[in-house]
N, C-alpha and C positions, 0 to 999 in steps of 0.2 A: 592686775593688768600687766602684761609683759611689756617690756620696753620695745619701742618700734625698731625695726631693723635699720641700721645706719649704713647708708651708701655714700662713700666718699668718691668724688669725681675730681681727678687731677687734670686741670687744664680748663680754662674758661674761654676758649675759642668757639668756633661754630659747633664742633662735635660735643664739647662739654655742655654748652648752653642748650643744645637740642635735647640731650638726654635729661638734663635737669628740668627743662620745661615739661617734657613728657611725664616724668615722675611726679613732679609737683602737682600737675593738674589731675593726675589719676591715682596717685600713690598712697591711699590709706594704708597705714601700717608701716610707713617708711619715714625716715628722717634723712634728708639729703644735705650733704656739705659739698660745696664747689670751691676748689682751691685754684686761685689765679694769681700768678706772679706780678702782673701789671696792675694798673689802676683803673682799667675799664674792662667790661665784659664783652664778649662776642667779637673781639678784634682779631686776635691771633695773627698769623703771618699775612693772611690775605686781606683782611679788612681793617687793619691798623694803619694803613697808608694814609697820609694826609693829602696825597697828590690828587689834583683834579684831572690828571691824565689817566688814572687807573680806573678802568671800568670792569664790571662783572663781564664774564664772557659766556654767561647763560642769560636767556631772556627773563624779563621781570616776572612773567606769569608762571615760571617754573622754580622760583626761588623762595617759596614759602617755608617757614621754619618747621611746620608740622606736616608729617607724611599724609595726614587725612585732609589737609587744606593747602594744596600747592599754591593757591591764589592769595594766600594770607598776606604776603609781602606786597603784592600789587594793590590789594585793597587798603593796606596800611598806608602806602604812598598816597593814594587818592584821598583817603580820609584826612590827610594833612595838606590838602590843596595842591599837591604836586601833580602836574600834568604828565602822568606816566602811562604809556601804552603797553599793552601786553607783550609786544615784541621788542621793547626797549632794553638797552643795556645800561644799567644804572651805575652811578659811581660807587665804588667799593666802600668808601668811607661812609656813605649814607646807609649801606647795608649793615655795617657794623653797628651803627646807631639803632637800626631796626632790631637787631638781635638782642641788644641789651635791654631796650625798652619793652620788647615782647616778653622777655623772661620776667621782668619786674611786674608787668601787667598780669601775667599768669599768677604770680604770687599774691597779688592784691585782689583778685576776683575769682572766687570759686575754687581756690587751691585746696587740695586734700592732704598735702604733706608739707611740713615745714621745711624751709630752705635756709641754710646758713652759708654765707659767702665769705670766704677768707681771702682778702685781697692783699696784694703786695707781699706775699709770702709764697715760697715754693716748696714742693716736696723734695726732700733730700735723701730719704731712705724709706724702705718698706720691708717690714719684718713680719713673717707669718707667726701666728700663735694658735693655740688650741681653739680659741674663740673667734678668730678672724685675723685682722691685720692691725699693726701699729704703723702709722705714717708719720715719719719725722718731718717737721717743717723747719724752714730756714730761720725762723724767729725763735727757735728753741723749744717750741711746743710739740706735742704729739697728738694725733687723732687716732682714736680706736674705732675701727669700722668692721662691719660684718662683710661688706663687699667693697672692693676698690676697682674703679674704672680708670684706666690710663687713657686720657684724651689729650695727649701732649702735642698733637699736630705734627707739622713737618719739622724734622731736625734740620740743623744748618747744613750747608753744602760742604763737601770734602774740599780739601785744598789741592788744586791741580798741580801746584808747584812743590808739594811735599814739604812745606815749611821754609823753603828758600827765601821767601819774602815775609817771613813772620814779623820782622821788626820794621818793614818798609812803610814809611808814613803815607805813601801814595798807592798802597795796595789795599783795596776794599775787599776783604775776604767775605764779609757778610753784606750782600747787596741791600738788605733792609735796614742798614744803619743810615737813616736819612740825613743825619748830621754830617756824615762823611761824604755823601753824595753832594750835599750843599756846599762843601768846601771846594768842589771842582770849579775852577775859573772858566768863564765863557770861552776863552780861546784855547784851553788845554786840549791836547789830543788824548783820546781815550781808547783803550783796548778792552773789549768786553769778551770774557771767556764764556761761551755758550750762545746759542741762538734761539732758545725757546721762549716761553712766555715771560720768564723773569727778565731775560735780556731785553725783550720788547718793552717791558715796564720801565726799565732803567733808561733806555734810549728815549722814550717818550717823556720821562721825568726830566731828563737833561734838556730836551727841547723846550719843555714848559719853563725851565729856568733860564731860557734865552741862551743856552749853550750854542756856540757856532763853530767850535773846533771839529776836526775830523774824528769820526768814530769808526773803528774797525771791530767787527764781531767775528769770532772764529769758533768753529765746532768741527767734529770729525766729518760730518756730512754737509755742513753749511745749510741746513734746512731751517726755514722760518715757518712759524705757524701759519696755516692757511686762514682764509677769511670765511666768516659766516655769509650766507646769502642775505640780501636785504630783506627778503620775505621768507616766512616760514613755509616749508614744503614737506609734504608727506610722500613716502615712497608708494607708488601704485601697488595694489594688492597682489597682482600677479608677480611683480618683481620681489615683493616681500616673500611670497611663497617660494620663488626660485632661490632667494637668499637662504631661507631656512633649509631647503633641500640640500644646498651645497655644503652647509655646515653640519648636517646630520651624520656625515661619514667620519667626523673627527679626524680628518686628514689635513694637516697644515697646508700642504701645497694646494690641495683642492679648495681650501677656504680662501686662500689668497687669490686664486684664479677666479673663484666665484665673485668675490668683491669687485675685481676688475671688470668682469663681464657685465655684471649688473650695473655698475657705474657707467659703463659705456652706453648701455641701452637707456638708462635713465637720462643721460645727457642728450641722447638722440630724441627723446620725447620732451625735452625742454625742462627736465627736472634735474637740479644740481646733484653732483655726487655727494654733497653734504647730507642729503636725505638717506643715502645708503648707510653712512656711519651713524646717523641718528637712529635708524632702524636697528642697527647692531647693538646699540647701547644697552637696552634691557636684556639682551641675550648674552652679554659679555661674561657674567659670572658663570653661567652654565657652560659656555664654550670653554672658558679657561679651566674650569673644574674637570672637563672631559679630556683635556690634553694630557698626554703622557709627559713624564719629566724631561725627556729629550726634546720634545717639541716645545715645551715651555722655555727651555734653555735656548733653543734656536730662535724662538720668537723674540725673546728679550735681547739677544745678541744682534740679530739681523733686521728684525721688523719693527721693534718698538719705536725707534725714532720716526718711522714713517706713520705708524699708528698715531703717535702723539701729535704730530703736526696736523693731521687730518681730523682727529677726534677733538682735540683741545684747541679750538679756533679763536680767532680775533674778531671782535666787533668790526663791522665794515668801516666805521670811522677811523679806528686805530690802524687797521690794515692800510687804509688810504694814506694816512700820515707817514707810515713806515715806507710805503712805496714812493711817496714824494721825497723823503729824505734820501733814498737810494738814487732816485732820478737826478737829484741836484748834486750828487756826489758827496753828500754829507755823511752817509752811512755806507760802508763797504762790508759785505758779508763774504767770508772765505771758508771753504772746506779745507781744513788743515789739521795736522797733528801738532799739538803743543810741545814745545821743547823747553829750553832753560829760560831763566829770567834773572836779571841782576839788578839789585837796588843801587841806584846812583844818587840817592838823596833827593835831588830835585826832579828826578825822572826815573823810569824803569825801562831797561832794555830787555825786550822779550824776543824769543826766537820761536818760529813755527815753520812747518814744512807744508807747502801746498800739496794737497792730495792729487790734484789733476796732473801736475807737471813735475812733482818732486822738487820744486824749487824751494830752497831754504830762504826764509825772510827773517832778517834781523833788524828790528825797528825800535826807535826810542819813543816812549809814550809818556805823557804827563801823568796819566793814571791808568791802573789796571783794575778791573772790577770782575769779581768771580760770580758768574751767573750760571753755574753748572747744575743747580738744582739740589734738592734735598738728598742727603746720603744717610742710609741706615747702617753704615759700617760702624763697628764697635769703636774704632779709633776716633770717629767724629761725633759719636752720640753725646748728648748732654750728660753731665755727671750722674744724674739720677738714674736714667736708663742704663748707663754704662755699668753701674753697680749691679743692677738686676741681671744684666747680660753676663757679667763675670761670675755671679753666683748661680747661674743656670736657671734663674726664675723666669727669664725671657729667653727664647731661642731665636737667633737671627735666621731669616730665610736664606737658603743657599744662593738664591739669585740676587740677594741684596735689595729686595723690594720692601722689606719690613720685618715683622715678627711672625712666628708660626702660631696660628690660632685655629680654633674650630668655629662652630656655629655661633653667630652673634658676637664674635671676637673673644670667645673663651680661650684663656691663655694655656698653651701647651709648654710645659717646662721640660728640662732635661730628664725629669723623672716621671713625667706624665701630666695629665690635666691638673690645673691649680684651681680648686674649688673657690669660688668667690672672687676671682681675679679676671678682669676682662680688659681688652684693648679696644678702643673705639676710634675710628678715623683712618687716615691714610696708612698707618702702620699695618692695617689689615689687608693691604693690597695683595699679599701672597695668597690669601684665601678667595678674595672677590675679584681681583685684577682691576676692574674699573671702579676705583674707590677713592677719588679725590675731589669730586664735585658734590654740590648740595643735594641733588635728588638721591644719590646713592647713600650719602652719609646720614641724611635724615631717616631713610628707610632702616638703616642699621640701628640708629638710635631708638626708633619706635619698636623694632624687634627686640632689642635688648631690654628696653623698659618693660615690655610685656612679659619677658622671661623673669625679670626681677620681681614684678608684681605678683606673679604666680607663686613665688617662693614666700612672700610676706603674708602674714596673717592680719585680718582686719583688726583695727584697734577698737577698744570699748568706747572711746570718746573721740570726737573729731579733733584733730590737731589745730593749733591756732593758725590763722591765715597770716600772710605777709612774709617778709624776708628780713633776716638779721644780717647786716653787712658789717664785717669786721675789716678795719684797715682804711675804708673810705666811707663817706656818707652815701646812702642810697640816692640815686638820681631819679 
């Protein structure tokens, strides 16, 4: 009897858990190892937040872990006596619990492949061999695997000040350091760099902590995420047809004009513009794939901020709280170009130039928080990915969106395809474009699982059920 093929998944956030669950429930002929640096599964950047202010920005009936059961999360909530409606936006910390428990449930009922979970250890290096890969771990051990899947999620943000505030005690470079956010006193003034979803999360967390000082948020265009409609709406069939026709030409200008025209007509009929972007969502990978390199560059440079704030929206409740903070003068949002910053010990003096009037503002803040979003630049990549980039095993996308991959995240190195090495998750955005939310990520996980299962041979005997967890006790 041949040894089962060994699949090592690096990263235990949503993407890693989704792939592990698909393989474990279907994968005769496989042994799966999931490597997670923290002490919980399924949390990652998005779902590890303890804050009661942080909600999912996708409705509950679309958040199922499995591609063939989108309602799984909603049913899981209801089975636990939680009064969750299909259109609700649930707390992100509850969703993290769901992911962890769902994976463990798969392992204990009807699983076909054994799962080993290595907790509180990180991948530090990856070396190819004739038989596969050797994955070095931070605890000194090494894993030998036939296939390795990098599901490392979102990298940290780049430093907009270029290291000038590296030692500043009141500069929060990583906004997900909740201990640093907790150190902000209620009356302290705060400068938030960025006005996207991360900035909104931080502002709402500060509000929950009874912060009452002034908050200023700056970005190049000063755009805040738009709000979901309270009710779900579908784009009428004739407008769907018009939308598809406008995108069939693969002309970027015509695409933008089509979205505007269809949105105007939809609004005239009482249907929100949100339905237009929801209709575009499943079309996004095909549209992106058909654009030429020049149009992709133009889109990222000029249109991406507008796409992001309309596509990645806020739950109505969160949008209302942000609007109330602005109306009370607690939150000011500026379109501005960031300049220099000086650490004064008990404060930070930051300079930025207002885009509308060219006015230079030089202001003293109690704290500065970097909410510019994930960066795939080599200089800001975690050490593990940086090594792979330096050796040419991973290729950075020219537009800075992630890594160069093929179908299902197959890695393309400097010398060509790397057999047995895959990227799963947001780093595949150069190939898929719309690839940061659960519906798209679980679809990739299911597709990759199917591909890996095709390569494996059935075992002569069924593997043992259950999960072995190293580093912590199974919950």
